[in-house]
Structure formats: structure tokens, C-alpha cells
C-alpha positions in Angstrom: -242.5 -31.2 -36.4 -240.9 -27.6 -35.6 -237.4 -28.4 -36.4 -236.3 -24.9 -35.3 -237.8 -25.3 -31.6 -236.1 -28.7 -31.1 -232.7 -27.7 -32.8 -232.3 -25.4 -29.8 -232.0 -28.3 -27.7 -229.2 -30.2 -29.9 -225.4 -30.0 -28.7 -223.5 -27.0 -29.5 -226.5 -24.9 -31.0 -226.8 -22.6 -27.9 -222.9 -21.8 -28.5 -223.4 -21.1 -32.1 -226.6 -19.0 -31.2 -224.5 -16.9 -28.8 -222.0 -16.4 -31.5 -224.5 -15.1 -34.0 -225.9 -12.7 -31.4 -222.5 -11.4 -30.8 -222.0 -10.3 -34.4 -223.5 -7.2 -35.8 -225.9 -8.2 -38.8 -225.3 -5.6 -41.7 -228.3 -3.2 -42.0 -228.5 -3.7 -45.6 -229.1 -7.4 -45.1 -231.8 -7.2 -42.4 -234.7 -6.3 -45.0 -233.8 -9.4 -47.1 -235.9 -11.9 -45.1 -234.9 -14.7 -42.6 -231.7 -17.2 -43.1 -232.8 -20.9 -42.9 -231.6 -22.3 -39.8 -229.0 -24.8 -41.3 -227.5 -22.0 -43.4 -226.9 -19.7 -40.6 -225.1 -22.7 -38.6 -222.8 -22.7 -41.6 -221.9 -19.2 -41.7 -221.3 -18.9 -37.9 -218.4 -21.5 -38.2 -216.3 -19.0 -40.1 -212.8 -17.8 -38.7 -213.1 -14.4 -37.2 -210.8 -11.8 -39.5 -207.1 -11.1 -38.4 -206.5 -7.6 -37.4 -204.5 -5.5 -39.9 -200.9 -4.7 -39.2 -201.7 -1.1 -38.8 -203.5 -2.0 -35.6 -200.4 -3.7 -33.9 -198.7 -1.8 -31.6 -195.0 -1.6 -32.8 -193.2 -1.6 -29.4 -195.1 -4.5 -28.2 -194.0 -6.3 -31.2 -190.2 -5.2 -30.8 -190.2 -5.9 -27.6 -190.9 -9.8 -28.0 -188.8 -10.1 -31.2 -185.8 -12.4 -30.4 -183.4 -10.4 -32.3 -181.7 -7.4 -30.9 -183.1 -4.1 -31.8 -182.0 -0.4 -30.7 -183.3 2.8 -32.1 -180.8 5.9 -32.1 -181.2 9.4 -33.3 -179.4 12.4 -34.5 -175.8 12.9 -35.0 -174.5 11.7 -31.8 -176.8 8.5 -32.0 -178.7 9.1 -28.6 -180.7 5.8 -27.6 -184.1 6.0 -28.1 -185.3 2.5 -27.7 -183.8 -1.0 -26.8 -185.9 -4.2 -26.8 -185.7 -6.9 -24.0 -183.5 -9.0 -26.2 -180.9 -6.5 -26.4 -181.1 -5.5 -22.9 -181.0 -9.3 -21.9 -177.6 -9.6 -23.9 -175.9 -6.4 -23.0 -177.6 -5.1 -20.0 -179.9 -2.2 -19.6 -179.1 1.2 -21.5 -180.0 4.5 -20.6 -182.7 6.2 -22.8 -181.2 9.6 -24.2 -177.5 8.8 -23.8 -175.1 9.2 -26.8 -174.3 5.7 -28.2 -170.5 6.2 -27.9 -170.5 5.9 -24.4 -174.1 4.0 -23.6 -173.5 1.6 -26.4 -169.7 0.1 -25.8 -170.4 -3.0 -27.5 -171.3 -1.3 -30.8 -168.0 0.9 -30.4 -165.9 -2.3 -29.8 -167.4 -3.8 -32.9 -166.5 -0.7 -35.0 -170.0 0.3 -35.9 -170.2 3.7 -34.9 -168.5 4.8 -38.2 -171.3 2.7 -39.8 -174.2 4.5 -38.3 -172.5 7.9 -39.3 -172.3 6.6 -42.9 -176.3 5.3 -42.7 -177.3 8.6 -41.2 -175.5 10.7 -44.0 -176.5 8.6 -46.9 -179.9 7.4 -46.0 -179.3 3.9 -47.1 -179.2 0.6 -45.3 -176.0 -1.5 -44.4 -175.3 -4.6 -43.1 -172.0 -6.3 -41.6 -172.0 -10.1 -41.2 -170.9 -12.4 -38.4 -169.5 -10.0 -36.0 -168.3 -11.5 -32.6 -169.9 -9.3 -29.9 -168.3 -8.9 -26.3 -170.6 -11.2 -25.0 -169.0 -14.0 -26.7 -172.1 -14.4 -29.3 -171.9 -13.8 -33.3 -174.5 -11.3 -34.9 -175.1 -10.0 -37.8 -175.9 -6.1 -37.9 -178.4 -4.1 -40.2 -178.3 -0.6 -39.8 -181.4 1.0 -41.6 -182.0 4.7 -41.5 -185.4 5.8 -39.9 -186.8 9.3 -41.2 -190.0 9.4 -38.8 -187.7 10.1 -35.8 -187.2 13.6 -35.0 -183.8 14.7 -36.4 -183.9 11.4 -38.2 -182.2 8.2 -36.7 -181.0 4.5 -37.2 -182.4 1.4 -36.3 -179.7 -1.1 -35.4 -181.3 -4.8 -36.1 -179.1 -7.7 -34.9 -179.6 -11.4 -35.5 -177.6 -14.1 -33.5 -175.7 -16.0 -36.1 -173.5 -17.7 -33.1 -174.5 -21.3 -34.7 -173.6 -20.7 -38.2 -170.3 -18.8 -37.2 -169.2 -21.8 -35.2 -170.2 -24.4 -37.9 -168.4 -22.1 -40.5 -165.2 -21.9 -38.1 -165.3 -25.7 -37.8 -165.3 -26.0 -41.6 -162.5 -23.5 -41.8 -160.7 -25.3 -39.2 -161.1 -28.8 -41.1 -159.9 -26.9 -44.3 -157.0 -25.9 -42.7 -156.0 -29.3 -41.5 -156.8 -30.6 -45.0 -154.6 -28.0 -46.5 -151.7 -28.4 -43.9 -151.7 -32.3 -44.7 -151.7 -31.7 -48.5 -149.0 -29.2 -48.2 -146.9 -31.8 -45.8 -147.2 -34.5 -48.4 -146.3 -31.9 -51.3 -143.3 -30.8 -49.7 -142.1 -34.3 -48.6 -142.5 -35.4 -52.2 -140.5 -32.7 -53.7 -136.8 -33.2 -53.5 -135.5 -32.1 -50.2 -131.8 -31.2 -51.9 -131.4 -30.8 -55.4 -128.5 -32.6 -57.1 -125.7 -30.6 -57.9 -124.5 -31.3 -61.8 -120.9 -30.8 -62.6 -121.8 -28.5 -65.3 -124.7 -26.6 -64.1 -125.7 -24.4 -61.5 -129.2 -25.1 -60.4 -132.0 -23.5 -57.6 -135.9 -24.2 -57.4 -138.4 -22.9 -55.0 -141.8 -24.1 -54.3 -144.9 -21.8 -53.1 -148.3 -23.3 -52.0 -151.5 -21.9 -52.8 -153.0 -19.5 -50.1 -155.2 -20.4 -47.3 -158.4 -19.9 -49.8 -156.8 -22.2 -52.5 -156.0 -26.0 -51.9 -152.7 -27.3 -52.8 -152.2 -28.5 -56.3 -149.7 -30.7 -57.6 -146.5 -28.9 -58.7 -143.2 -30.5 -58.6 -139.8 -30.1 -60.1 -136.5 -32.3 -60.0 -132.9 -32.3 -61.1 -131.4 -35.8 -62.2 -127.5 -36.3 -62.8 -128.0 -38.8 -65.8 -123.9 -39.8 -65.8 -121.4 -38.8 -68.6 -121.7 -35.3 -67.7 -125.6 -34.9 -68.7 -128.4 -33.9 -66.6 -132.0 -34.2 -66.6 -134.4 -31.3 -65.5 -138.1 -31.8 -65.1 -141.0 -29.8 -64.0 -144.7 -30.7 -63.8 -148.0 -29.7 -62.7 -150.9 -32.3 -61.9 -154.4 -30.8 -62.4 -156.7 -30.5 -59.3 -156.2 -29.8 -55.7 -155.6 -31.3 -52.4 -153.8 -34.5 -51.4 -155.2 -36.4 -54.4 -153.0 -34.1 -56.8 -150.1 -34.5 -54.2 -150.1 -38.2 -54.5 -150.3 -38.6 -58.2 -147.6 -35.9 -58.5 -145.4 -38.1 -56.0 -146.0 -41.1 -58.2 -145.0 -39.2 -61.6 -142.2 -37.7 -60.2 -140.8 -41.2 -59.2 -141.5 -42.6 -62.3 -139.7 -39.9 -64.1 -136.7 -40.7 -62.0 -137.2 -44.4 -62.8 -137.3 -43.8 -66.7 -134.6 -41.1 -66.6 -132.1 -43.8 -65.7 -132.8 -45.5 -68.9 -131.1 -42.3 -70.6 -133.9 -42.3 -73.1 -134.5 -39.2 -75.1 -137.2 -36.9 -73.8 -140.1 -37.7 -76.0 -139.8 -41.5 -75.2 -139.8 -40.3 -71.5 -142.9 -38.3 -72.0 -144.4 -41.2 -73.9 -143.9 -43.7 -70.9 -145.2 -41.0 -68.5 -148.4 -40.8 -70.6 -149.1 -44.2 -70.4 -148.3 -44.4 -66.5 -150.7 -41.1 -65.8 -153.6 -43.1 -67.5 -153.0 -46.2 -65.3 -152.8 -44.0 -62.2 -155.8 -42.2 -62.9 -157.7 -41.8 -66.0 -159.5 -38.7 -65.1 -156.3 -37.0 -63.8 -154.0 -35.3 -66.2 -150.8 -33.4 -65.9 -148.4 -31.1 -67.7 -144.8 -31.7 -67.8 -141.4 -30.6 -69.6 -138.6 -33.1 -69.3 -135.1 -31.8 -70.6 -131.5 -33.0 -70.9 -128.5 -30.8 -70.8 -125.6 -32.2 -72.7 -122.3 -30.1 -72.0 -120.6 -31.5 -75.0 -123.3 -30.1 -77.2 -124.2 -26.8 -75.6 -127.8 -27.4 -75.9 -130.9 -28.2 -74.0 -132.8 -30.9 -75.7 -136.4 -31.0 -74.3 -140.0 -32.6 -74.9 -143.2 -30.9 -73.7 -146.4 -32.2 -72.4 -148.9 -29.5 -72.7 -146.7 -27.3 -70.4 -145.6 -23.7 -70.6 -142.2 -22.8 -72.8 -139.0 -23.0 -71.2 -137.1 -19.4 -71.4 -133.6 -19.0 -72.0 -131.6 -16.2 -71.8 -128.2 -15.9 -73.5 -125.0 -14.3 -72.1 -125.7 -11.0 -73.9 -129.3 -10.7 -72.0 -131.7 -11.9 -74.9 -134.2 -14.1 -73.8 -135.8 -16.9 -76.2 -138.7 -18.6 -75.6 -138.8 -22.4 -76.5 -142.2 -22.8 -78.2 -141.9 -26.0 -80.2 -142.6 -28.9 -79.9 -145.6 -29.4 -77.3 -147.8 -32.3 -77.3 -151.0 -32.6 -75.2 -151.0 -33.0 -71.3 -150.1 -36.4 -69.9 -152.8 -38.7 -69.5 -154.5 -37.9 -72.7 -153.1 -40.8 -74.7 -152.8 -41.3 -78.6 -150.0 -38.8 -79.0 -146.6 -39.3 -80.1 -144.2 -36.7 -78.5 -141.4 -35.1 -80.2 -138.2 -33.5 -78.7 -136.8 -30.1 -79.6 -133.8 -28.3 -78.9 -132.7 -24.7 -77.8 -129.1 -23.4 -77.2 -127.7 -23.3 -73.7 -124.1 -22.0 -74.2 -121.8 -20.9 -71.5 -123.3 -17.7 -69.8 -126.7 -18.9 -70.3 -129.8 -19.1 -67.8 -132.8 -21.2 -68.4 -136.2 -21.1 -66.6 -138.8 -23.9 -66.1 -141.9 -23.0 -64.3 -145.7 -23.6 -63.7 -148.7 -21.4 -64.6 -149.2 -20.2 -61.1 -146.2 -17.9 -61.8 -147.7 -16.2 -65.0 -151.4 -16.9 -65.2 -153.8 -14.2 -63.7 -157.4 -14.0 -63.9 -158.6 -11.6 -66.6 -155.5 -11.6 -68.1 -154.0 -13.3 -71.3 -151.5 -16.1 -70.3 -149.2 -14.7 -73.3 -148.9 -11.3 -71.2 -148.1 -13.4 -68.1 -145.2 -15.2 -70.2 -144.2 -12.0 -71.8 -143.7 -10.1 -68.6 -141.9 -13.2 -67.2 -139.5 -12.9 -70.2 -138.8 -8.9 -69.1 -138.3 -9.9 -65.9 -135.6 -12.6 -66.8 -133.8 -10.3 -69.2 -133.2 -8.0 -66.2 -132.5 -10.5 -63.7 -128.7 -11.1 -62.9 -126.8 -13.1 -60.4 -127.1 -16.4 -59.1 -129.7 -18.8 -60.1 -131.4 -18.4 -56.6 -130.8 -14.7 -56.8 -132.7 -14.9 -60.4 -135.2 -17.4 -58.7 -136.3 -15.0 -56.1 -136.3 -12.1 -58.5 -138.8 -14.0 -60.9 -141.0 -14.5 -58.0 -141.2 -11.2 -56.8 -141.7 -9.7 -60.1 -144.7 -12.1 -60.6 -146.2 -10.5 -57.3 -146.5 -13.8 -55.6 -147.6 -13.6 -52.0 -148.4 -16.1 -49.2 -152.2 -15.2 -50.4 -151.5 -16.2 -54.0 -154.4 -18.4 -55.5 -152.5 -20.9 -57.1 -149.3 -23.1 -56.3 -146.1 -21.8 -58.0 -142.7 -23.9 -59.0 -139.7 -22.5 -60.7 -136.5 -24.2 -61.5 -133.6 -22.0 -62.6 -130.4 -23.6 -64.3 -127.3 -21.5 -65.5 -124.4 -22.8 -67.6 -121.8 -20.6 -66.2 -119.1 -19.2 -68.3 -115.7 -20.3 -66.4 -112.8 -18.2 -66.8 -109.2 -18.2 -65.3 -108.3 -21.2 -63.1 -111.6 -22.3 -62.9 -111.5 -23.1 -66.6 -108.4 -25.4 -66.3 -110.7 -27.8 -64.2 -113.2 -28.2 -67.4 -111.4 -29.5 -70.5 -112.5 -31.2 -73.6 -110.4 -33.6 -75.7 -111.6 -35.7 -78.8 -110.3 -38.1 -81.5 -112.0 -39.4 -84.5 -111.4 -43.1 -84.7 -110.4 -43.6 -88.5 -109.1 -46.6 -89.9 -109.2 -50.3 -88.8 -107.3 -52.2 -86.0 -104.6 -49.5 -86.0 -107.2 -47.2 -84.4 -107.0 -48.8 -81.0 -103.2 -48.3 -80.3 -103.7 -44.3 -81.5 -106.7 -44.0 -79.1 -104.3 -45.3 -76.1 -101.7 -43.0 -77.2 -104.1 -40.1 -77.2 -105.6 -40.8 -74.2 -102.3 -41.2 -72.2 -101.3 -37.8 -73.8 -104.4 -35.9 -72.8 -104.2 -37.6 -69.1 -100.8 -36.6 -68.9 -101.4 -33.1 -69.8 -104.4 -33.0 -67.3 -101.6 -33.7 -64.5 -103.9 -36.5 -63.2 -102.2 -39.0 -60.7 -100.3 -42.1 -62.1 -103.2 -44.6 -61.0 -105.8 -42.3 -62.4 -104.0 -41.9 -65.8 -103.6 -45.8 -66.2 -107.1 -46.6 -65.2 -108.1 -43.9 -67.7 -106.2 -45.3 -70.3 -107.3 -49.0 -69.8 -111.1 -48.0 -69.9 -110.4 -45.9 -73.0 -108.6 -48.7 -74.6 -111.4 -51.1 -73.7 -114.3 -48.9 -74.9 -112.7 -48.4 -78.1 -112.0 -52.2 -78.7 -115.6 -53.0 -77.9 -116.7 -50.1 -80.5 -114.2 -51.5 -83.2 -115.5 -55.0 -82.7 -119.3 -54.4 -82.7 -120.1 -50.8 -83.9 -119.9 -49.2 -87.0 -118.5 -45.7 -88.1 -118.3 -43.1 -87.6 -116.6 -43.7 -84.3 -115.0 -41.0 -81.9 -113.6 -40.9 -78.5 -114.2 -38.2 -76.2 -112.2 -37.3 -72.7 -113.8 -34.9 -70.3 -112.7 -33.4 -67.4 -114.8 -31.5 -64.7 -113.8 -30.3 -61.3 -115.0 -33.7 -59.8 -114.6 -36.6 -62.4 -113.2 -38.1 -65.5 -115.4 -38.8 -68.2 -114.5 -41.3 -71.1 -117.0 -41.7 -74.0 -117.0 -43.6 -77.4 -119.7 -43.1 -80.0 -120.3 -45.4 -83.1 -123.2 -45.7 -85.7 -124.4 -48.9 -84.5 -127.4 -48.5 -81.9 -127.2 -51.8 -80.3 -126.4 -51.0 -76.3 -123.9 -53.2 -75.0 -124.6 -55.1 -71.8 -122.5 -56.7 -69.0 -122.3 -60.3 -69.3 -120.4 -63.1 -67.7 -117.5 -64.4 -69.8 -116.7 -68.0 -69.8 -113.1 -69.2 -69.7 -113.2 -70.1 -73.0 -114.8 -67.0 -74.7 -112.6 -64.5 -76.8 -114.8 -61.5 -76.1 -117.4 -60.2 -73.4 -114.8 -58.8 -70.9 -114.4 -55.3 -72.0 -117.7 -54.0 -70.4 -117.0 -56.0 -67.4 -113.4 -54.6 -66.7 -114.8 -51.1 -67.4 -117.5 -51.7 -64.7 -115.0 -52.9 -62.4 -112.5 -50.3 -62.4 -114.9 -47.2 -63.2 -117.1 -45.5 -60.7 -120.0 -45.8 -63.1 -120.6 -46.6 -66.6 -123.9 -46.5 -69.1 -124.9 -46.1 -72.5 -127.6 -44.6 -74.8 -128.9 -44.3 -78.0 -127.8 -41.1 -79.9 -130.4 -38.7 -81.8 -128.9 -39.3 -85.1 -128.6 -43.1 -85.1 -126.1 -45.1 -83.1 -125.1 -45.1 -79.4 -122.7 -43.8 -76.9 -120.9 -45.9 -74.2 -119.3 -43.8 -71.2 -117.7 -44.5 -68.2 -116.5 -42.2 -65.2 -113.9 -41.9 -62.6 -114.3 -39.8 -59.3 -111.4 -37.3 -59.1 -109.6 -37.5 -55.6 -110.6 -34.5 -53.5 -107.7 -32.0 -53.1 -105.8 -32.1 -49.9 -106.3 -29.3 -47.7 -103.5 -26.7 -47.2 -101.8 -27.3 -44.1 -102.3 -24.4 -41.6 -99.2 -22.0 -40.9 -98.4 -21.3 -37.2 -100.2 -18.4 -36.0 -103.0 -18.7 -38.7 
């Protein structure tokens, strides 16, 4: 059977034959003999070659590109071409007109100087996400074109409105989260600082800039009673609401532990365990310090925090470097307390790392710069606080939170010094020490010109505290009386470290009433262990406020 003749009748054969006739046969192949029918059919199914890019008409391509295209030439950027997408976005533009008047949208976007720059440098430039007068956002790329007479610039704009709106929604969400964190942070910080009798204090907090999430910086001032004051500053690692929430828990815990009147290192030891319970992955740095006006020093403990800076009355700045333990939340470390002098006329500064830490700069350089600023900063604590923040270059766009706590122990002179007095008596001997203590307290309170009622209550409280110490304590013993402009403080120390407690005495009991009497007549009382071993038991009485002087007629 002649297959070739019958194959012409098969479906699709006629179409393939027509395709073969349309294709030119190469001259060098014609003399090589005939190609079998089956082989010829396989070759005719190949895809026709794609035209080369050089064969495409540029104008037709640009006219159909969805991006905006404009071509300008010459120093005044005369319009040579705009495509259909550009015309649809901004309207028709006159060919040959200068861009300054004919392309107002580019002038509104500030792109005309960019065209000049591209024309001069011969290098392409791109500006991202500019909002055009039509309300949409575009990314513009300006490319030099040398083939145009007099040189020109091709402006290519891509519509990025969807991306810009998504980015704006994301920024708005981040702003709301940041505002929430800032609100939480500020609400957890003390709204008003407590005002100790012997110290003047001021503090400030600056959240990080809009590009930085809020951290967990905090500070606090806690009056402990007996004239002593606790000061604390800390920094929770991390950002946002979580860090602020952890900070709030730690600050509340510090206030609770401070009421126990423990040494600073024991407070940090308790905080360390609490931080691990709150979040094992969250750590924090902290400095806890206690000021005792009777000792003239600042006793502190540090958990990975920056050193306290103290400037004495002569302007010399001292850095309290040791001891420093690891941050809270790491566990397994026994913290220790240190001491730095804080005599009358001194100023101390507690701060977080946002004040001194800078990128590409050693931390010690930042602390040294703060020392120099403190040495030259004079005035009250708030003035010093503001000057230190300004000297560190802290602005609303700062990339980290900043917390600063400044305290001053003022050197009082003249009439003010009469309101701050101290008197002490060593309790030597046996039972005869009690009447000596009563006589001493009576003489001191009389010389301080207290009212009769306050005088008698003070003598009774001193007598009961001394009697309690003589019965339950061990030498050495001391009675100390102290007055400030607000209160009278009576304190007895001895060598026994068992703290007294208030209890109900039965009618037949011969003891147990001393502390109950003191707690009843005094404004407050308390006890604590002293660093060298032993204890201190104290009570205080609020002084009556001075009566305002009557106004004279005509005043």
C-alpha cells in the first residue's frame, strides 16, 4: 500500500502540509534527498522562533507599559514623550514644553532638582514612595539617556500605593502599640516622688523615639522610717508592653521588700528569685541604695547596673564601681553591699544605660562624659537632672529609654541648721543606765524647745526602748535622738540581732508591754538589723506644723 498517498487523507495532514509549504527550505538541504513522511510531520510541529528584542518597536512597548514613563531632554527638561499610563494619571502633556510648567506633578514632588542632578552626573537616581497630586504613591527612577539630542532623562514611575498604604497601616499599628506601652510605663512609675526629710530628690523619664519601642526603665524613692531613705533605679531588658509589665511587678516588689528594712544585697537577692519566677527569659539590671543621715553614706547593691556617681561639695566626682553582681533573673549569685560617702553638700546620680550608651562608642566613654557633666552641673536636683539629660544629647528621637534619679544631701546653715539636730548617749553600766537615758532625753528635748506634750511622749518612748534593750539586748548600746524639720526620731541600738515584735501582754505578764506602748504613742516604729551585727529599734513623732503668722492690717 502506498502510505504517502493515503496519508494525505488523514485528519490534520493537510494543515501540516500547508505549514511545510509556507516555510522556506534551506538551499543547502535540498540536495540531501527526501525526508520520510513521518519525520517531516515531527519537524513541522516545532514552535515558531520568537522575534528578537531588537525587532520590537520601543514606542509601542512603552505605550502599553502600566508604569508611568516620561522622557525629557535638554537643560530645561523639555517633554519628548509621555506614555498612555502617564497621561491617564496626570492628563495630556504638551510635547516640547519645559517640565517646570508642563509637568507640575514632578515639581510638586520635588523631582526637578533630581532631574538636574541626573543630567549633570549621568547616574540614575531613585526616590521611594512619593505621594503624587493624584493621591497615589509612586517610586520614581530617573535614568540618563544619551541617545537623545542634547542628552535627556527617562522618568519611570511605579505605582506603590498598595505597599505604601500597607506600610502606613503597619506604622499606625506600631504607633498605637508604642502609645499603649508608654502609657503603661508612665502609669507604673511614681506619679510623685516621696520627699525625704534629709534629701532633695528629682527624677525624669524619657521614652525612646518613634522608631524605638518603649523599654522597662524605672526608678523610685521610698522613705523607710527612722530618717532613712531607699532609692532604686532599674532597667528591664526588652521592649514594649511586656517589658513595662515586668518592670511594674519588680517595682511593686521592691517597695514591699523595702518595708522589711533589709540590707540592699538581701533586697536584690529576693528580687533575683522573683525575676526568675516572673519570666525565666527576662532579665533586668537594678541598683538599690539606702541613705542613712546618721552614717553620712549611701549603702548600695548593684545587679549588673551602671555605677552610681557621687559629687562631693568640692566638685570631685567619684564612681561607685564595686561591688556589682549579675543582672536579676540569672540566679545562683550572692549579692554584696558596698558603701559610698554622701556627706552634706553631695549630689548622687542614678541612671540607666540610655543616658550614656551610644552606638560605635565605648560605654566607659559615655560614663566619663557624664562624670564631666556632673562635675560642672550646679543648682537643685531638678536643674542637675535636666542638665545631665541635655549634655547627653537626649532628644525625642532618642533610640533608647532614659531614666535619671538625682539626690542631694544639702549642707544646711543658719536657721535651717537648727531644725536638723542630733544627740547620742552611750548606754554604759547596768540598771542605772535607764534613769540616765531618761534624764538625757528630757534635757535634749527641752533644749530643742519641743511642746510639753511632745517632750513627755518622747521621754516615755526613749525610756521604753532603752528598758527593752537593757532587758533583751547585749552591749554595746546607744540612745540616739534626732530631729528634722518634720519629725522627732528616737533610736536605740544594741549588739543582739533578734528583732522585737509587738505582742499582746497578759495581765500577769511582767514584760511585753514596752513595744506596745511605743507603737501606741508614736506615729510609727520599726526595727532592723545593723550591718556590723545587732539591731536598731526606732520610733518617730510627727512635729506639729508651725502656725501661720497672723496678717497685719493692710498686708
